[in-house]
N, C-alpha and C positions, 0 to 999 in steps of 0.2 A: 504602324507606318510613320506616325508623327515623330517617334523617337529617332527615326533615321533621317528625318528632314534635313538637319544640319549637315549630315554626311553627303546627301545628294547635292545640296547647294554648294558645299565646299568642293566636292569633286567636279561639279559643273564649272565653277570659277577656275579651277586648276586646268581643266581641259580647254576652257576658253583662252586662257593665257598661253597654253601650249601652241596655239596658232601663231602667236607672236614671237616664238623662239628665234626665228631668223633675225628679227630686230634686236633682240637681247644679245644673241650670240655674235652676230657679225658687226654690230655697231654701225658706224657710218658707211661701211662697205655693203650694207644691205641694199636691196633693190626695192624701191617704192614707186608709187604712181607719180608720173610727171605731169600729165594733163590735168589742169585745174587743181594742182597741188603744189609740186615743186616750182612750176612755172608761174605761180601766182600767190596763193594763200600763205604759204610758208614765208615768202619774202615780204608780203604785206605786213604780217605780224611782226617780223623781225625789224622792218623799217619803222613801223609805228613805235616800237620800243626804243630803238637806238636814236631816232630823231626827236624823241621826247614829244611825240604827237598824240599820245593816247588820250590825254585829258584836255586837249586844246578846244577852243570854242567852235561854235557852229559855222562861223564865217572863215575859219582857217583852212589852209591847204597843207598837204603833206609833201615835204621836200624829197629830193633824190630820185623821183620817178615821174615820167611823162612831163618833164620840164618844170616840175614843182607846181603844176596848176590844178592838180586833182584835189577836190574837196575832201576834207576829213570825213565828211558824211558818207562818202562812197564805201567806207569800210565799217566793220562791226564796231559797236559802241564799247566804251570802257567797262560796261556791265556784263560783257560776254566772257565767260570763264576761260575760253581757250587763250584769250589775250593774257590772262593772269599767268598761265603756264609759260608763255614766252617771255614774260617779265621775270619770272623766277628761275628759269632754266635755259640752257642752250637750245637752239632750234631743234636739234635732233632729239634731245632728251624730252623736250616739250611734246614733240610729235609722238614719241613712243608712249609717253604717259597718257596722252589724249586717246591714242588707240586702245590702250588697256582699259581706261575708264569707260569709254564708249561701249566696248565689247562686253565688259563685265555687266554693265547695267542693261545691255541688250539681252543677255542671258537671263538675268534676274527678272526682267520685265516679262519676257515670254513665258518663263517657268511659272511665275505667279499667275499670269493670265490663264494659261492652260490648266493649271491646278485648281484655281478657284472659280472659274466662270464657264468652262466648256463642258462640264459633267462627263469627263472622259473616264473610260474604264481601263485606260492604259496604266501600267505600273509607274511609280514615281521615276524609276530608272529610265524608262522610255521617254517620259516627258522631259527629263533632264537632258537626254541626248538630242531631242528635237530642239530644245532651247539653245543648246551648245551649237548646233548646226546653224541656227539663225544668227548667233553671235559671230560665226565664221564668215558670214556673207561679205562679198567684196564691196562694202559701202564706200561712198565718197568721203575721204578722210576728214576734210574740213567741215563736213556736215554735223559733226559731233553727234548729239542725240536726236537730231532732226528726223532721221529715218529710223534708226535702231532703237530710239527711245519711245516710239509710239506704243508698243505693247505695254510698257510701264504706265504710260499715260492712260491707256484704255482700261487697264486694270484698276487704276485709281478712280476713274470716272464711273466705272461699273460698280465699284464699292459704294460710291456716294449715291448712285441710283438705288442701290439696295440698302442703303444706310448701314453699311458695315465698315469696320476699320476706318472710321471717319478721320481720326487724328493723323494717322500715317498717310492716308490718301491726300489730305489737304497739304501735308508737308511735301509730298511728292510733287503735287501740282504747283507748289510754290517754288521748288528748287530747280526742276527741269528747265524752265525758261532761261535760267542763267547759263545753261550749257546746250543750247539748241538755237536754231534759226527760225524765226516766225515765217519769213517769206520763202525760205528754201526748205519747205517741208511741212512745218507744223500747221500753218494756216489752212492747208488742204486737208489735213487730218481733222482739224476742228470743224471745217465746213461739212465734211461727211458725217462727223459725229453729231453735229447739230441737226442735219437732215434726218439721220436715224432717230435721234431723240425726239424730234417733233413728230415723226411718223408714229413712234411708239406711244407718245402722249395722246395723239389723236385716236389711235386704236384702243387704248386703254381708258380713254376719257379721264385722264389724270394730269397732275402737275407735280413734278419732283423739284421742289423749290431749292433744296440743297444742291442738287446737280447743276441747275441753271445758274445759281448764284456763284458757285465755284467756276463754272464755265465763263461767265462774264468777267469775274475777277482775274482769271488767268489771261484772257484776251487783253484786258487793260494792263496787266503786268507786262505782257510781251510788248505792247505799244510803248510803255514807259522805258523798258530796257532798250528797245530799238528806236529811241527818240530821234536819233540822227537820221535814220532812213525815213521816218515819218516826216520830219522837217523837210528833207530834200524833195520828197514827193509832193508835199502839199504847199510849201511856202518858199522854196528856193526859187529866186527869180531868174537866175541865169539859165539860158537854153543850153542843154547838154547833149552829148552824143546819144543819150537814151531817147531823145525826141526824134531821132532819125532812124530808129529801129524799123526794119521792114523785112521780116523773115518768114512771111507766109505766102509762098509762091508754088506750092505743090498742086498739081492737077489731080483729077479724080483717081487715076490708077496709081500714081505715086502715093497718094493718101492711103489707099487700100494696102499697098505694099508696106508702108510704114506702120499701119495697124498690126499686120501679122508679125512684123519684126519686133514691135514693142511687146506684143502678147507673148511671143515665143522666147525672145532673148532679153527683154527688159531694157532699161535705160542705163547709160553709163554711170549716172549719179545715184542709182537706186537698183542695184542688181541683186536679184534673189538667186541667181544661178539655178533657175527652175527647170532648165532643159539639160539633160533629158529625163532625169529621175522623177522630180516632183510632178511635172506636167504629165508624163506617161502614167504615173501611179494614180493621180487624181482622176484623169480621164478614164483610165481602166476601171477603177472602182465605181465610178459613176455609171459607166456603160453596163457593167455586170449588175449593179444594184437596180438599174432601170429594167434590165432583162428579168431579174428575179422579182420585180414589182415590190422592192423594198423601199418604204417611204422614209427610212431613217437618214437618207443621204440628201435631204432637202437643203441643208446648209451647204453641202458641196456644190449643188447645182446653182444655188443663189450666189455663192462665192465666185464661181467661175463666170457667171453672167456679169457680176460686178467688175471682175478683173477685165473681162472683154470690153465692158463699157468704158472703163478708165483708159484702156489702150485705144479705143476708138476716139474718145475725147481728145487724147493726146495727139493722135494722128490728124484729126480734123482741125485742130487749132492752126495747123500750118497749111490748110487748104486755102486756095486762092479766093474762094467764095466769101471769106471773112473780110476781104480788103475794104469794101465800102463801109462796114461798121468800124473797122480799125482806123480808117481815115477820118471818121467823124467823132469817135469816142477816144479821147486821148489816152486814158488809162489802159485801154486794150492794146495800145501800141507800146506803152512803156513797161507794162507788167505782163509777165508770162503766165497766163491762166491755164496753161497745159500741164502744169506740174503736179497733177494729182498722182502721177506715177510714183511719187515718193511714198505713197501708202502701200504700194503693191508688195514689197518684200514681206511685210507683216501678214498680209492676206494670204500669200502663198504658203507661209509656214503654218498658219492656222489651218488652212485646208490640208496641208500635209499631215498635221496631227489628227485631223478628223478622218482622213483616209486610213491612216495607221490604226486608229481606234476601231474603225469598221472591220478591218482585217483581224484585229486582236479578238474582237467579240465573236468572230467566226473561227476561232482556234487556228489562225494563220500566223502564229508567233514567229516561226522561222522566216516567213516572208517579211514580216515587220523588221526583223533583224537585218535581213539582206538589204532592204530599202534604205535603212539608216546607214549601213556601211557603204552602199553605193553613193549616197549623197555625200558622205564624208569624203570619199575619193574625189568626187567632183569638186568639192570646195577646197580640198588640198591642192588640186591642180590649179585652182583659182588663186592660191596664195600668191601675194605680190612677189615673193622671192622666186616663184616659178614663172609666172606669166610675164614679168618684167626682166627676166634674166638677161635678155639681149640688149637691154637699155643700160645707160650708165647708172651706177650706184649713187647713193646720196652724195658721197664725197667726190666721186668722179664727176658728177653733174655740176656741182658748185665750184670745184677746182680752186680751192682757196689759195694754195701755194702758188699756182700758176698766175693767178690774178694779183697776188702780192708782188710777184716779179714784174708784171706789167705796170703796176702802180709805181714800183721803184724805178723802172726804166723811164717812165714819163717824168718823174722827178719833181712834180709840182704838188702842192697841197691838193688833196683829192676833191675838195669842195670848190676848186677854182676852174674846173673844166667839166664838160659834159660829153658823153659818149652815146653812140647808137650801136646796135648789133645786127649782123647779117648771118643767117644760117644757124643761129642759136638763140635761145630765149634771152631777152633783155634782163630777165629775173636773175640770171647768173651774175651779170655785172652789178645789179642792185644788191644782191646778197653780199657781195664783196665791197660794198660801200661806195661804189661809183654813182655819180649823178647821171641819170639817163634822160634823153629826150623821148625815148620810146618806152613801151611797157604794156602790161596787160592789166586793165582795171575795169570796174563795173560801169563807170561813166565818168566823163570829164567834159570840160567846156567844148561846145560845138565849134567855137572859133578856133580852138587849138587843133581840132580835127581837120579843119579846112586849111590851116597853115601847114600842117604836117603832110596833108595830101599833096601839096605842091612839090614836096621833096620826092615823092614816089609816083607821081602821076605818069611819068614815062614808062614805068614798069606796069602800072595798072592798065595802061592802054594796050599792052601786049597780051594781057590775060583777062578775059571777061569774068572768069571765076574769081580771081583776086579782086577785081574791081567791084563785083557784087558783094564779096565778103567784106571789103573795107567800107564801101559806101552804105550798105544796108545794115551793117552791124558795127564794125569798127572798134570793138573793145580791145582787140589786139592792134595797138598802135605800133606797127613793126615796119622796118625797112624790108620791103618785099622785093624779090627778084623773080620774074616770070620763069626763068630757067630752073629755079629751085622749087617753085610752087608753094603750097601751104605746108611746108616741112621746115622744122627748126631743129633738126637733130643730125646735123652733118658732123659726125664725130671723126676722129682721126682714121678710123677704119671705113669711113663712108664719105669719101671726098668727091666733090663734083664742082670743078671750077666754073665760075661765072664768066662767060666769054664777053658779054656785052651788057654791062650794068648801066642803065639809064636813070640815074637819080640826079636831082638838082642840088648839087653841092653848094651852089651860091645861097639857095634858100636854107640849106642845112647850116651854113655858117651864120646866116642872118639870125637863125634861131639859137645861136651860141653852141652849135655842135662842133666839137674840136677833134674828135677821133671816131673812127669806125672800127669796131672789133668784128672781124669776119672769121667764120669757121672754115671758109674755103678761100682759095686765091681768086682774085679779081683780075682778069686778063687785061682789061682796058682801064685799069685804075688811074694811070697818069693822065689819060685823055679826058677823064671825067672829074678831075680835080682832087684826086686822092694820091697820097704818097705813101708807099710802103715803108714803114719805119723799122719793123723787126718782126720776125716770126718766133712764136713762143711754143715750145713743146714741153710736156711734163708727163712722166711715167704714171703719175697718180691722177691724171686728168683724162677726161674723155675727148678733149678737144686739141686741135692745133689752132692757135689764135694768131691771125694775121692782123697786126696793128697798123692801121692806115691813119695818117694825119690828114685832116681836111684843110685844103689850101686856103689861104686868106682870100676873101672876096676880091675877085678881079686878079688874083695871083696865078 
C-alpha cells in the first residue's frame, strides 16, 4: 500500500485543483464570492500594496479609504503570507494562487490526519476522496488556512503527543501561522485543543512536555506575527468603532432558531456543506449502531454532541442575556467569542470518514461509494462559479475600464478629490484608485463614525434596521438609502431609482466629499445638493454609474 501512497496523494492534489478549473479557464470572467471578499479583503490587500502601507509604523494610517483615517493596524501584518502574493502578482492571480495553496494543504492535512491517527479500515483511495471533498468545501477565501488548515495542525500536534515525525511536525507548526489568522479561526482551534489535551493529561496522569512546549511556542509566534492587532487591542489609545459594537439582541426563541440554523447549515465563513448528505449519513449510522448496540460509534456520538455544543455556543453568544456582562467586560464587546464555528468543517469531515469506515467494515462498500459521489455533487453545486452565477464576475464587479472613463471625465489628479458610492460597494472605487470617504473596514476612529453619521442621519431615521446596523456595528461606512435597504448590488439589470434621498451634502462637502457615484438614478438630486454630471455605461461592467458632483457648501 505504501508504494501507492504518492499516487493517491498526487491524484488527490489533481482532483483538488480540478475544483478551481473555472478560475483557471475563465480568468477574470469567473464568478467568485463578493461578501467579505471582493467588497473588502481583496481591495484591502491591493490598497496596502499600491499605497506603500504594508511596512509603515504602528501609528500610521492607510490612505484612499474611509477618509484616510483607518489605522494600519486594522489590517493583517506584513508577516501574513497572503499579502506577499498581492505584492508579487495581480489581484486576480494572487486570489487564484491563494485558493490553490489553501485547498491543496487542506487535502494534504485531512489525508494525513485520517491516515495516521484515526485507525480507519478504509482503503487509501476512500481516504483520499474524503480529503478531496474537504478541500472542496466553500470556505471563506481570505481565511487562508485558518479553517482548512486545522487538520494539518491537528495531525502535527498528535504526532508530537505520540513523539512521532517530530521534525516535520515542528516545521508544520512553524509555517502555518504565516498563512492563517489567529483571531479568525486558529485561536478557537487551539482553545479546544488545549481543553482536550488537559483532559487527556488529567485522565492519563501524564504530561507531554514536547506537545505543550510546541503549543506555547506557536501561540507566541502567532502573537508576534499579528503584533499590529495585539497592539491595537491592548495599547491603542484612540476610541474606535469597535468600542461601540452591540450585536447581541436575540431573544430566547431567536437563539434556538439560530442554533438549529448553525447546526444544519453552518456559518457563511466556515461552511462544511453538511446538509443533506453528511448530516443524514452520520445520524443514520449513529441511529442504526445504537439499535444494534454497537459500541464502536462512540466517537460519532461524541463528535455530534461537540458540534451541537459549538452551534449552541455560537447562537447563545448573541442572546440578550449576555448584555450585562458585555457592558462591564470590555473585551466581550470588542472580540467575538462566538467563532468556534471555524472548527466545525474539520469535525464534520472527520465524522464523515468515521461513518464511512463503519459502513465499510460491514461490507457496505457500494453505499460508501454512493455517499462520496452524492457529497461530490453537493460540493460541485456549491462551486462559486455555480452559486454566484447570477452575480457580477470578478471583472464585471470591479469595472476597470468604466472607472478609467470616469476618472478621465473628471479630469483631475485622482488624489485631489474624494468620492462616495450609493447602491454599490465603495470597494469598487477603491480598487480603481479613487480616494473614498466610505468603505468597509474592521475598525476606525469613533469620531469619524460620528461625523459620517451626520451625512446619512436623514436616511437612518427612515429605517430602524439601517439605524441599528450602523449604530451597533458600523463597519460598513456606507451612504445608505432607506429605499434601497442593506443591498449594494444594483446592477444595470437591477435598477431601482431613489425617489427621495435625504443626505446632508453640506456635511459631505465639509468632509471633503466631491463626487457621489450612484448605481441608480436619484430623482431629487438637485434639491439635495447633487448635480448629475454624466451617466457611464459599459458592456464589460455590471453597473450603470451616475456621476453626481457635490455642490459647494452653501451653493
